[in-house]
DRENZA-591652 format. One record per residue (C-alpha): residue number from 1; residue in one letter; x, y, z. Coordinates in steps of 0.2 Angstrom, whole numbers, plus 2048, in hexadecimal, padded with zeros to 3 digits. Each point is the difference from the previous one (the first is absolute). Layout:
<rs>
- NUM, A, X, Y, Z $
...
</rs>
This chain:
<rs>
- 1, X, E82, 810, 886 $
- 2, X, 80F, 7F6, 804 $
- 3, X, 7FD, 7EE, 806 $
- 4, X, 808, 7FD, 811 $
- 5, X, 7F5, 7F1, 805 $
- 6, X, 7EF, 7FE, 807 $
- 7, X, 7FC, 806, 812 $
- 8, X, 801, 7F5, 80F $
- 9, X, 7EE, 804, 802 $
- 10, X, 7FB, 7F9, 7EF $
- 11, X, 7FF, 7ED, 805 $
- 12, X, 7F6, 805, 810 $
- 13, X, 7F4, 80A, 7F6 $
- 14, X, 7FD, 7F1, 7F5 $
- 15, X, 7FC, 7F6, 810 $
- 16, X, 7F4, 80E, 805 $
- 17, X, 7F7, 7FE, 7EF $
- 18, X, 7FE, 7ED, 804 $
- 19, X, 7F8, 804, 810 $
- 20, X, 7F5, 80E, 7F9 $
- 21, X, 7FC, 7FA, 7EF $
- 22, X, 7F2, 80C, 7FB $
- 23, X, 7FF, 80F, 7F4 $
- 24, X, 7FB, 80B, 80F $
- 25, X, 80F, 7FD, 80A $
- 26, X, 80B, 801, 7F1 $
- 27, X, 7F9, 811, 7FA $
- 28, X, 804, 807, 811 $
- 29, X, 812, 7FA, 7FF $
- 30, X, 803, 804, 7ED $
- 31, X, 80D, 80D, 803 $
- 32, X, 80A, 7F2, 80A $
- 33, X, 7FE, 7F5, 7F1 $
- 34, X, 807, 80D, 7F4 $
- 35, X, 80E, 805, 80C $
- 36, X, 805, 7EE, 804 $
- 37, X, 7FC, 7F6, 7F1 $
- 38, X, 7FB, 80A, 7F0 $
- 39, X, 80E, 80D, 7FF $
- 40, X, 80F, 7F5, 805 $
- 41, X, 7F9, 7F3, 7F3 $
- 42, X, 800, 80D, 7F3 $
- 43, X, 812, 804, 804 $
- 44, X, 805, 7EE, 801 $
- 45, X, 7F9, 7FD, 7EE $
- 46, X, 80A, 80E, 7F9 $
- 47, X, 810, 7FA, 809 $
- 48, X, 7FE, 7EE, 7FD $
- 49, X, 7FA, 803, 7EE $
- 50, X, 811, 809, 7FC $
- 51, X, 809, 7F1, 806 $
- 52, X, 7F5, 7F3, 7F7 $
- 53, X, 802, 80A, 7F0 $
- 54, X, 812, 7FD, 801 $
- 55, X, 7FC, 7ED, 7FF $
- 56, X, 7F2, 802, 7F3 $
- 57, X, 7FE, 812, 7F8 $
- 58, X, 7EE, 7FC, 7FA $
- 59, X, 7F9, 7FD, 812 $
- 60, X, 7F1, 80A, 805 $
- 61, X, 802, 809, 810 $
- 62, X, 7F1, 80C, 803 $
- 63, X, 7FD, 807, 811 $
- 64, X, 7ED, 801, 7FE $
- 65, X, 7F1, 7F6, 806 $
- 66, X, 7FC, 7F2, 7F4 $
- 67, X, 811, 801, 7F8 $
- 68, X, 80F, 7FB, 80B $
- 69, X, 7F5, 803, 810 $
- 70, X, 7F0, 7F6, 805 $
- 71, X, 7F0, 807, 807 $
- 72, X, 7FF, 7FF, 813 $
- 73, X, 7ED, 7FC, 7FE $
- 74, X, 7FD, 7EE, 7FC $
- 75, X, 7F3, 7FB, 7F2 $
- 76, X, 7F4, 7F6, 80B $
- 77, X, 7F4, 7FD, 7F2 $
- 78, X, 80A, 7F2, 7F8 $
- 79, X, 7FA, 7EE, 804 $
- 80, X, 80B, 7F8, 80D $
- 81, X, 809, 811, 804 $
- 82, X, 806, 805, 811 $
- 83, X, 7F1, 80A, 807 $
- 84, X, 80A, 80C, 80A $
- 85, X, 7FF, 811, 7F8 $
- 86, X, 812, 806, 804 $
- 87, X, 810, 7F7, 7FB $
- 88, X, 80D, 7FE, 80E $
- 89, X, 80D, 7F9, 7F3 $
- 90, X, 808, 80D, 7F5 $
- 91, X, 805, 7FA, 7EF $
- 92, X, 80B, 809, 7F3 $
- 93, X, 804, 7FA, 7EE $
- 94, X, 80C, 804, 7F2 $
- 95, X, 7FB, 7F8, 7F0 $
- 96, X, 807, 7FF, 7EF $
- 97, X, 7F7, 803, 7EF $
- 98, X, 7EF, 808, 7FB $
- 99, X, 7F5, 7F2, 806 $
- 100, X, 7F6, 7FF, 811 $
- 101, X, 80B, 802, 80E $
- 102, X, 7FB, 7F0, 809 $
- 103, X, 801, 7F6, 7F0 $
- 104, X, 812, 807, 7FC $
- 105, X, 810, 7FA, 806 $
- 106, X, 804, 80A, 80F $
- 107, X, 80A, 804, 80F $
- 108, X, 7F4, 800, 80F $
- 109, X, 801, 803, 813 $
- 110, X, 7F3, 801, 80E $
- 111, X, 802, 803, 812 $
- 112, X, 7F5, 7FD, 80F $
- 113, X, 803, 7FE, 813 $
- 114, X, 803, 7EE, 7FC $
- 115, X, 80C, 800, 7F2 $
- 116, X, 809, 809, 7F2 $
- 117, X, 7FE, 7F6, 7F0 $
- 118, X, 80B, 803, 7F1 $
- 119, X, 7FB, 7F7, 7EF $
- 120, X, 803, 800, 7EE $
- 121, X, 7F6, 7F9, 7F1 $
- 122, X, 7ED, 7FE, 7FE $
- 123, X, 7F7, 7FA, 810 $
- 124, X, 7F1, 7F9, 7F7 $
- 125, X, 7FB, 7FF, 7ED $
- 126, X, 7F0, 806, 7F8 $
- 127, X, 7FB, 7F5, 7F1 $
- 128, X, 80A, 80A, 7F3 $
- 129, X, 810, 7FF, 80A $
- 130, X, 7FD, 7EE, 805 $
- 131, X, 7FE, 7FC, 7EE $
- 132, X, 80F, 809, 7FB $
- 133, X, 80A, 7F8, 80E $
- 134, X, 7FB, 7EE, 7FB $
- 135, X, 803, 803, 7EE $
- 136, X, 812, 807, 804 $
- 137, X, 805, 7F2, 80B $
- 138, X, 7FB, 7F3, 7F3 $
- 139, X, 811, 802, 7F9 $
- 140, X, 80C, 7F4, 808 $
- 141, X, 80E, 80C, 801 $
- 142, X, 7F5, 80E, 808 $
- 143, X, 7FA, 7F4, 80D $
- 144, X, 812, 7FA, 805 $
- 145, X, 805, 813, 801 $
- 146, X, 7F2, 804, 80C $
- 147, X, 803, 7F0, 80A $
- 148, X, 813, 805, 802 $
- 149, X, 7FB, 812, 805 $
- 150, X, 7F4, 7FA, 80E $
- 151, X, 80D, 7F3, 806 $
- 152, X, 80D, 80E, 801 $
- 153, X, 7F4, 80B, 80A $
- 154, X, 7FB, 7F2, 80C $
- 155, X, 813, 7FC, 803 $
- 156, X, 802, 812, 806 $
- 157, X, 7F2, 7FE, 80C $
- 158, X, 7F2, 808, 7F7 $
- 159, X, 7EF, 7F8, 7FE $
- 160, X, 7F5, 7FC, 7F1 $
- 161, X, 7ED, 802, 801 $
- 162, X, 7F6, 7F0, 801 $
- 163, X, 7F9, 7F7, 7F1 $
- 164, X, 7EE, 803, 7FD $
- 165, X, 7FA, 7F1, 7F6 $
- 166, X, 801, 7EE, 801 $
- 167, X, 7FB, 7FA, 7EF $
- 168, X, 80C, 803, 7F1 $
- 169, X, 7F8, 80C, 7F3 $
- 170, X, 7FF, 7FC, 7EE $
- 171, X, 810, 7FE, 7F8 $
- 172, X, 809, 7FA, 80F $
- 173, X, 802, 7EF, 809 $
- 174, X, 80A, 7F9, 80E $
- 175, X, 80D, 7F8, 7F5 $
- 176, X, 806, 811, 7F9 $
- 177, X, 810, 807, 809 $
- 178, X, 7FB, 80E, 80C $
- 179, X, 7ED, 7FD, 7FC $
- 180, X, 7FC, 806, 812 $
- 181, X, 803, 812, 7FA $
- 182, X, 7F0, 7FF, 7F7 $
- 183, X, 7F6, 7FE, 811 $
- 184, X, 804, 811, 806 $
- 185, X, 7F2, 80D, 801 $
- 186, X, 80D, 80E, 801 $
- 187, X, 813, 801, 7FF $
- 188, X, 809, 80A, 80E $
- 189, X, 80E, 7FE, 80D $
- 190, X, 800, 808, 810 $
- 191, X, 809, 803, 811 $
- 192, X, 7F8, 805, 811 $
- 193, X, 80A, 80C, 80B $
- 194, X, 7FE, 809, 810 $
- 195, X, 7F4, 80E, 7FE $
- 196, X, 80A, 80C, 80B $
- 197, X, 80C, 802, 7F1 $
- 198, X, 7F4, 80D, 7F9 $
- 199, X, 806, 80C, 80E $
- 200, X, 811, 802, 7F8 $
- 201, X, 7FF, 807, 7EF $
- 202, X, 812, 7FC, 7FB $
- 203, X, 7FF, 7EE, 806 $
- 204, X, 7EF, 7FD, 7F8 $
- 205, X, 806, 806, 7EF $
- 206, X, 810, 7F7, 801 $
- 207, X, 7F7, 7EF, 805 $
- 208, X, 7F2, 801, 7F3 $
- 209, X, 80C, 805, 7F2 $
- 210, X, 80B, 7F1, 805 $
- 211, X, 7F1, 7F5, 800 $
- 212, X, 7F9, 807, 7EF $
- 213, X, 811, 7FE, 7F8 $
- 214, X, 801, 7EE, 806 $
- 215, X, 7EF, 7FD, 7F8 $
- 216, X, 803, 80A, 7F0 $
- 217, X, 801, 7F0, 7F5 $
- 218, X, 7EF, 7FB, 805 $
- 219, X, 7F9, 811, 7FE $
- 220, X, 807, 801, 7EE $
- 221, X, 7FA, 7EF, 7FC $
- 222, X, 7EE, 804, 805 $
- 223, X, 801, 811, 7F6 $
- 224, X, 804, 7F5, 7F1 $
- 225, X, 7F1, 7F6, 803 $
- 226, X, 7F5, 810, 802 $
- 227, X, 806, 805, 7EE $
- 228, X, 7F6, 7F1, 7F9 $
- 229, X, 7EF, 804, 808 $
- 230, X, 7F3, 801, 7F2 $
- 231, X, 7F5, 810, 800 $
</rs>
């Protein structure tokens, strides 16, 4: 299936999910979900994956649920989780390496009626990745390299996720140059775009590729961090 973009009906369908967020309604409209979201998402993964593999040949682009695609049903059993059973935000991920997709350096996007978000890196660290990140940036040159990467991205108008901690972890203190990098709970940069871009396949692919290419140094940096995760 060639990717030509998502339908003009896709974002309105996500609005309908918000207003009718229950499994009974969704079951009755599952064919619309497949037509408006699932099938074009699969085609997008194939098309975008080919472009990304030109940047990084080992990127994983698998047009399957629980691979590059996320389940439409939300896990409401987790503490603090959103209790609405159906997602109205559609996420797609391309990750590098053999680790968990959410703990691997990745190219990510999601869209909803509100926004199209494009991001690179790891949005939050589980403990093995957090430990690897902190150990990696104990090296002065590596901290400086990351600080320069982030500064360059911000100069281009991209945003860096917020720091998650207030106290410096063991091995860091306020007098160390770029010590603030140890306060992050994840490390990713992102941009927020008009969601209507998804309706034009060529424009969407070109815009995302440009963004991902601009963020490639951060993606590669975080991949190097992931190589130091202890089993």
